[in-house]
N, C-alpha and C positions, 0 to 999 in steps of 0.2 A: 579192415579186418572183418571177416564174415562171422556169422553166428556159430558155425560149426567149429571154426578154429578157436573162438573164444570159449565155447563149451568144453572143448577138448582140453584147453589150457587149465580151466577151472577144475576139471575132473582130475587132471594130473596133479595139480597142487593139493587137492583134497586127498588123493591117494598118498602123496608124500607126507601130509600131516598125519594120516592114519598110521603110517609106518613109524613116524617119529613118536607117536603116542605109545605104540607097542614097545619101542626101544626105551622110552622113559620108564615104563612099568617094570623093566628089567633092572633098572638102576637101584642100588641100595639107598635106603633113606638117608638123606643128608641135606645140608643147606644148599649144596649145588643142585641136587635133584629138585628141590623146591624152586630154585631159580629157573631151571629148565622147564618145569611144569608151568610156571607163571608165563614164561615166554611163549610156550605152546598155546596156552589159553588166549593170550593176546593175538597170536597169529590166527587161531581158529575164529575168534570173534571178528577180526578184520576180514577173513574169508567170507563169513556169513553176511557181513555188511556189504561186501562187494557183490556177492551173489544177488542179494536183495536189490541193490541199486541197478544192476544189469537187468534183472527180471522186471523191475518197475519201468525201465526205459523201453522194454519190449512189450509193455502193456499187460503184464501178469499182475494178479492181485497179490498184495503183501499183507501178512498178518503183523500188526503192530501191537498185539496184546502182550508181547513179551520182548525181551532183548537177548540176543540179537533178533531182528525181524526174520520171519520165515516166509518162503514162497508158498503161496496157497495153491492147491491142486484142484483141477476141474476135469470132469469127463465130458461136459457139454458146453462149456464156456458160459454157463448161467449160474450154477451154484458152485462156489469156491469154498474149499475146506482146508484149514491149517492142519498139516500132519503132526504138529507138536501138541497143540491145545484143543483141537477139534472146533475152533472158532469157525463160523460159517458166514459167508457173504452171498446173498442172493441178488444177482445183478438184474433179475427180472423185475424186482421191486422198483429199481431206478429207471428201467426202460419204459414203464407204463406212463403215459401222459395223463395228467389230471385236467388238461385243458380240453373242453368239449368243443 
């Protein structure tokens, strides 16, 4: 499976979850609605975990300051920033050698 196919599949699943969340919000408050909301939250967390695992395998940086983990973003592959908590990782610090 190539990365484009995988990315498209995750995108479609994310869109389906977003649609499900909108439908849940239309339901009247009840025990059944609470059960559906709990199932949605489990599915959303599993999706975020899967995204992080795939990104990690592709050598992207992952923010583990919260759960579920989030894929960090970078414009230059040197400074990575978490879009959720603004946690930063500067890869330039690790690239410098201290051996003279």
